BANUGU-646502 format. One record per atom (N, C-alpha, C): residue number from 1; chain; atom name; x, y, z. Coordinates in pm, 1 decimal, always signed. Last residue first. Example, Ala and Ser with C-alpha at 12.3 -4.5 7.8 and 13.67 -1.06 7.14 Angstrom:
2
{2,"A","N",{+1285.0,-225.0,+708.0}}
{2,"A","CA",{+1367.0,-106.0,+714.0}}
{2,"A","C",{+1290.0,+3.0,+787.0}}
{1,"A","N",{+1319.0,-569.0,+780.0}}
{1,"A","CA",{+1230.0,-450.0,+780.0}}
{1,"A","C",{+1320.0,-330.0,+780.0}}
//
This chain:
79
{79,"A","N",{-3239.0,-2281.1,-2380.9}}
{79,"A","CA",{-3287.0,-2178.2,-2377.9}}
{79,"A","C",{-3356.9,-2098.8,-2511.8}}
{78,"A","N",{-3078.9,-2540.1,-2459.3}}
{78,"A","CA",{-3254.3,-2533.9,-2417.8}}
{78,"A","C",{-3308.7,-2426.9,-2404.8}}
{77,"A","N",{-2836.2,-2445.1,-2499.8}}
{77,"A","CA",{-2929.5,-2451.6,-2628.4}}
{77,"A","C",{-3085.0,-2505.1,-2582.9}}
{76,"A","N",{-2752.2,-2394.6,-2265.9}}
{76,"A","CA",{-2768.0,-2303.3,-2351.4}}
{76,"A","C",{-2879.1,-2309.8,-2449.9}}
{75,"A","N",{-2915.1,-2607.1,-2016.8}}
{75,"A","CA",{-2842.2,-2626.4,-2116.1}}
{75,"A","C",{-2814.6,-2456.3,-2182.5}}
{74,"A","N",{-3014.8,-2534.7,-1689.3}}
{74,"A","CA",{-3004.3,-2579.3,-1821.5}}
{74,"A","C",{-2930.0,-2515.4,-1917.0}}
{73,"A","N",{-2894.1,-2676.3,-1391.1}}
{73,"A","CA",{-2844.9,-2601.8,-1486.6}}
{73,"A","C",{-2905.1,-2638.3,-1622.0}}
{72,"A","N",{-3107.2,-2719.2,-1065.9}}
{72,"A","CA",{-3048.0,-2814.3,-1199.1}}
{72,"A","C",{-2989.4,-2675.1,-1305.2}}
{71,"A","N",{-2953.2,-2518.9,-804.5}}
{71,"A","CA",{-3089.1,-2557.4,-895.5}}
{71,"A","C",{-3018.3,-2636.3,-1017.7}}
{70,"A","N",{-2752.4,-2621.8,-545.6}}
{70,"A","CA",{-2785.2,-2533.0,-680.2}}
{70,"A","C",{-2867.5,-2563.7,-739.4}}
{69,"A","N",{-2814.1,-2597.2,-207.4}}
{69,"A","CA",{-2817.5,-2706.2,-347.2}}
{69,"A","C",{-2850.9,-2627.1,-437.5}}
{68,"A","N",{-2646.7,-2350.9,-5.7}}
{68,"A","CA",{-2756.8,-2441.3,-75.4}}
{68,"A","C",{-2758.7,-2525.7,-149.6}}
{67,"A","N",{-2318.0,-2382.8,+123.5}}
{67,"A","CA",{-2388.4,-2314.1,+21.2}}
{67,"A","C",{-2524.0,-2407.0,-7.1}}
{66,"A","N",{-2341.4,-2388.2,+484.4}}
{66,"A","CA",{-2266.5,-2432.7,+369.1}}
{66,"A","C",{-2365.0,-2361.3,+250.2}}
{65,"A","N",{-2297.3,-2007.4,+664.9}}
{65,"A","CA",{-2376.5,-2143.7,+648.3}}
{65,"A","C",{-2310.7,-2201.2,+472.0}}
{64,"A","N",{-2221.8,-1766.4,+703.2}}
{64,"A","CA",{-2155.4,-1844.4,+759.0}}
{64,"A","C",{-2155.4,-2003.6,+751.4}}
{63,"A","N",{-2395.5,-1572.6,+607.2}}
{63,"A","CA",{-2406.1,-1624.1,+746.6}}
{63,"A","C",{-2322.7,-1728.8,+781.4}}
{62,"A","N",{-2266.3,-1532.2,+387.2}}
{62,"A","CA",{-2280.3,-1397.1,+476.0}}
{62,"A","C",{-2311.5,-1467.7,+612.5}}
{61,"A","N",{-2322.9,-1728.5,+229.1}}
{61,"A","CA",{-2173.0,-1716.2,+247.0}}
{61,"A","C",{-2211.5,-1595.7,+356.1}}
{60,"A","N",{-2596.0,-1743.6,+252.0}}
{60,"A","CA",{-2539.3,-1866.5,+300.9}}
{60,"A","C",{-2391.9,-1800.2,+316.5}}
{59,"A","N",{-2663.6,-1507.1,+99.6}}
{59,"A","CA",{-2682.4,-1534.0,+223.1}}
{59,"A","C",{-2602.3,-1614.7,+298.0}}
{58,"A","N",{-2550.6,-1629.1,-180.2}}
{58,"A","CA",{-2465.6,-1500.1,-85.5}}
{58,"A","C",{-2536.0,-1486.4,+72.3}}
{57,"A","N",{-2709.5,-1803.3,-252.1}}
{57,"A","CA",{-2579.3,-1827.6,-226.2}}
{57,"A","C",{-2515.6,-1714.1,-131.9}}
{56,"A","N",{-2974.3,-1682.8,-271.8}}
{56,"A","CA",{-2947.7,-1813.3,-181.2}}
{56,"A","C",{-2801.8,-1815.0,-104.7}}
{55,"A","N",{-2953.0,-1439.2,-449.3}}
{55,"A","CA",{-3010.8,-1457.6,-308.8}}
{55,"A","C",{-2925.1,-1554.1,-196.8}}
{54,"A","N",{-2764.4,-1466.5,-679.3}}
{54,"A","CA",{-2824.2,-1326.9,-624.5}}
{54,"A","C",{-2904.9,-1318.8,-506.2}}
{53,"A","N",{-2778.0,-1734.0,-755.3}}
{53,"A","CA",{-2661.9,-1657.6,-725.3}}
{53,"A","C",{-2667.6,-1512.3,-641.7}}
{52,"A","N",{-3056.2,-1844.5,-693.4}}
{52,"A","CA",{-2954.6,-1892.7,-642.2}}
{52,"A","C",{-2828.5,-1807.5,-623.4}}
{51,"A","N",{-3182.1,-1690.8,-881.9}}
{51,"A","CA",{-3229.6,-1618.4,-744.8}}
{51,"A","C",{-3104.8,-1706.9,-683.0}}
{50,"A","N",{-3084.5,-1748.0,-1153.1}}
{50,"A","CA",{-3045.3,-1603.6,-1076.4}}
{50,"A","C",{-3088.1,-1620.4,-933.4}}
{49,"A","N",{-3152.7,-2011.8,-1117.9}}
{49,"A","CA",{-2983.4,-1965.5,-1102.5}}
{49,"A","C",{-2989.6,-1863.8,-1094.2}}
{48,"A","N",{-3420.4,-1923.5,-1168.7}}
{48,"A","CA",{-3375.9,-2052.2,-1043.4}}
{48,"A","C",{-3220.0,-2023.9,-1040.3}}
{47,"A","N",{-3423.7,-1806.7,-1437.9}}
{47,"A","CA",{-3457.9,-1788.0,-1296.0}}
{47,"A","C",{-3399.4,-1845.8,-1199.4}}
{46,"A","N",{-3088.5,-1864.5,-1607.9}}
{46,"A","CA",{-3200.3,-1866.8,-1594.6}}
{46,"A","C",{-3263.5,-1822.2,-1440.6}}
{45,"A","N",{-2854.1,-1660.1,-1766.1}}
{45,"A","CA",{-2867.9,-1744.2,-1627.0}}
{45,"A","C",{-3033.6,-1730.9,-1657.3}}
{44,"A","N",{-2826.4,-1518.9,-1943.1}}
{44,"A","CA",{-2716.2,-1608.9,-1939.7}}
{44,"A","C",{-2758.7,-1701.2,-1849.7}}
{43,"A","N",{-3032.4,-1322.2,-2046.3}}
{43,"A","CA",{-2975.4,-1411.7,-2106.1}}
{43,"A","C",{-2891.9,-1520.6,-2079.8}}
{42,"A","N",{-2991.1,-1168.5,-1761.5}}
{42,"A","CA",{-3095.4,-1256.1,-1817.6}}
{42,"A","C",{-3055.8,-1342.3,-1890.8}}
{41,"A","N",{-2787.9,-998.7,-1711.9}}
{41,"A","CA",{-2746.6,-1132.4,-1674.8}}
{41,"A","C",{-2875.5,-1247.7,-1748.9}}
{40,"A","N",{-2942.1,-770.6,-1675.5}}
{40,"A","CA",{-2837.4,-794.6,-1814.2}}
{40,"A","C",{-2766.1,-954.9,-1794.1}}
{39,"A","N",{-3075.4,-756.2,-1462.6}}
{39,"A","CA",{-3168.1,-768.4,-1576.6}}
{39,"A","C",{-3025.3,-798.8,-1688.6}}
{38,"A","N",{-2964.9,-652.1,-1222.7}}
{38,"A","CA",{-2900.2,-772.8,-1264.1}}
{38,"A","C",{-2970.9,-791.0,-1391.1}}
{37,"A","N",{-2825.8,-350.8,-1138.2}}
{37,"A","CA",{-2960.7,-372.7,-1198.8}}
{37,"A","C",{-2917.4,-528.0,-1250.8}}
{36,"A","N",{-2807.9,-36.9,-962.5}}
{36,"A","CA",{-2800.1,-179.9,-942.3}}
{36,"A","C",{-2856.8,-234.5,-1048.3}}
{35,"A","N",{-2694.3,+268.8,-1179.5}}
{35,"A","CA",{-2753.3,+196.2,-1104.1}}
{35,"A","C",{-2746.5,+32.1,-1043.0}}
{34,"A","N",{-2482.1,+452.4,-1268.1}}
{34,"A","CA",{-2480.2,+318.5,-1296.8}}
{34,"A","C",{-2559.1,+263.1,-1163.2}}
{33,"A","N",{-2584.8,+718.6,-1229.7}}
{33,"A","CA",{-2495.6,+686.3,-1360.8}}
{33,"A","C",{-2454.0,+558.7,-1407.5}}
{32,"A","N",{-2791.1,+651.7,-1040.4}}
{32,"A","CA",{-2823.3,+739.1,-1144.6}}
{32,"A","C",{-2719.9,+719.9,-1252.9}}
{31,"A","N",{-2714.6,+562.5,-775.8}}
{31,"A","CA",{-2871.8,+521.4,-846.4}}
{31,"A","C",{-2857.9,+559.2,-997.9}}
{30,"A","N",{-2374.9,+412.4,-818.9}}
{30,"A","CA",{-2519.1,+513.8,-784.3}}
{30,"A","C",{-2621.0,+498.8,-834.0}}
{29,"A","N",{-2254.2,+213.3,-873.6}}
{29,"A","CA",{-2179.7,+280.7,-796.6}}
{29,"A","C",{-2269.4,+414.6,-741.0}}
{28,"A","N",{-2269.8,-153.5,-911.3}}
{28,"A","CA",{-2348.3,-29.6,-897.0}}
{28,"A","C",{-2243.0,+60.5,-842.9}}
{27,"A","N",{-2249.9,-395.9,-1017.7}}
{27,"A","CA",{-2167.9,-323.0,-1020.4}}
{27,"A","C",{-2196.4,-181.4,-1010.2}}
{26,"A","N",{-2435.2,-676.1,-917.3}}
{26,"A","CA",{-2430.2,-568.3,-987.0}}
{26,"A","C",{-2290.0,-509.8,-952.3}}
{25,"A","N",{-2363.1,-1008.8,-866.5}}
{25,"A","CA",{-2411.9,-898.5,-806.2}}
{25,"A","C",{-2370.3,-784.2,-915.3}}
{24,"A","N",{-2380.6,-1356.1,-816.4}}
{24,"A","CA",{-2407.3,-1245.7,-909.8}}
{24,"A","C",{-2452.0,-1107.2,-838.9}}
{23,"A","N",{-2169.5,-1587.2,-674.8}}
{23,"A","CA",{-2245.2,-1472.7,-603.8}}
{23,"A","C",{-2281.3,-1378.5,-774.4}}
{22,"A","N",{-2083.9,-1829.6,-813.6}}
{22,"A","CA",{-2154.3,-1857.2,-701.4}}
{22,"A","C",{-2234.8,-1762.7,-662.2}}
{21,"A","N",{-1944.7,-1966.5,-1093.3}}
{21,"A","CA",{-2005.3,-1860.1,-1018.3}}
{21,"A","C",{-2096.2,-1903.7,-934.7}}
{20,"A","N",{-1866.6,-2218.7,-1226.8}}
{20,"A","CA",{-1786.0,-2156.0,-1097.6}}
{20,"A","C",{-1827.2,-2050.4,-1053.1}}
{19,"A","N",{-2002.7,-2336.3,-1459.1}}
{19,"A","CA",{-2048.6,-2346.4,-1334.6}}
{19,"A","C",{-1976.7,-2317.7,-1191.7}}
{18,"A","N",{-1904.4,-2333.6,-1689.6}}
{18,"A","CA",{-1824.5,-2412.4,-1605.2}}
{18,"A","C",{-1868.2,-2419.7,-1452.7}}
{17,"A","N",{-2070.3,-2122.6,-1779.9}}
{17,"A","CA",{-2098.7,-2248.4,-1834.1}}
{17,"A","C",{-2018.9,-2335.9,-1759.6}}
{16,"A","N",{-1997.7,-1898.0,-1590.0}}
{16,"A","CA",{-2134.0,-1959.6,-1601.5}}
{16,"A","C",{-2133.4,-2097.5,-1635.4}}
{15,"A","N",{-1732.7,-1891.1,-1764.6}}
{15,"A","CA",{-1719.7,-1903.7,-1603.8}}
{15,"A","C",{-1849.5,-1956.4,-1578.6}}
{14,"A","N",{-1795.1,-1799.8,-2031.3}}
{14,"A","CA",{-1743.2,-1914.8,-2002.2}}
{14,"A","C",{-1750.1,-1960.5,-1838.0}}
{13,"A","N",{-1880.2,-1538.2,-1941.3}}
{13,"A","CA",{-2007.2,-1655.4,-2000.8}}
{13,"A","C",{-1923.2,-1790.1,-1994.5}}
{12,"A","N",{-1690.7,-1417.8,-1851.6}}
{12,"A","CA",{-1833.5,-1425.0,-1758.9}}
{12,"A","C",{-1896.1,-1535.0,-1844.6}}
{11,"A","N",{-1529.4,-1459.1,-2071.9}}
{11,"A","CA",{-1466.6,-1459.3,-1985.9}}
{11,"A","C",{-1605.4,-1493.5,-1866.4}}
{10,"A","N",{-1702.8,-1278.3,-2289.8}}
{10,"A","CA",{-1656.5,-1432.4,-2285.4}}
{10,"A","C",{-1617.7,-1473.1,-2162.1}}
{9,"A","N",{-1700.8,-1011.7,-2135.1}}
{9,"A","CA",{-1812.0,-1078.6,-2144.9}}
{9,"A","C",{-1789.3,-1215.5,-2164.1}}
{8,"A","N",{-1420.1,-948.6,-2167.8}}
{8,"A","CA",{-1496.1,-967.3,-2011.5}}
{8,"A","C",{-1626.7,-1029.8,-2056.8}}
{7,"A","N",{-1424.3,-930.4,-2459.5}}
{7,"A","CA",{-1288.7,-1030.6,-2407.0}}
{7,"A","C",{-1385.9,-1067.4,-2240.2}}
{6,"A","N",{-1579.6,-731.2,-2515.7}}
{6,"A","CA",{-1583.3,-876.0,-2534.7}}
{6,"A","C",{-1526.3,-966.9,-2490.1}}
{5,"A","N",{-1669.0,-482.7,-2278.6}}
{5,"A","CA",{-1591.8,-562.6,-2412.9}}
{5,"A","C",{-1641.1,-679.7,-2415.7}}
{4,"A","N",{-1791.6,-417.1,-2065.5}}
{4,"A","CA",{-1695.5,-390.4,-2049.3}}
{4,"A","C",{-1592.6,-433.8,-2164.1}}
{3,"A","N",{-2089.8,-481.4,-2160.2}}
{3,"A","CA",{-2031.5,-301.2,-2152.1}}
{3,"A","C",{-1903.7,-325.4,-2105.7}}
{2,"A","N",{-2120.2,-714.4,-2157.2}}
{2,"A","CA",{-2086.6,-683.1,-2264.9}}
{2,"A","C",{-2022.2,-537.6,-2231.6}}
{1,"A","N",{-2278.4,-873.4,-1953.5}}
{1,"A","CA",{-2334.6,-814.5,-2052.1}}
{1,"A","C",{-2256.3,-748.2,-2157.4}}
//
């Protein structure tokens, strides 16, 4: 989202574009100063990718199961 600077934002965007991100999580510290909020990822990922990275893939990892099939990735220009 860019809260940690342009270099971090560009690195995160590049990893998303290369499809090497499997889990998306917040960097929450507490409910007031740094609450959990994945809405900042909105412009970078579509709803299907967000669900896969925030729910399906983490659940499989915790369960020790293979990752479920990843939804088709919509190109940046298609958004």
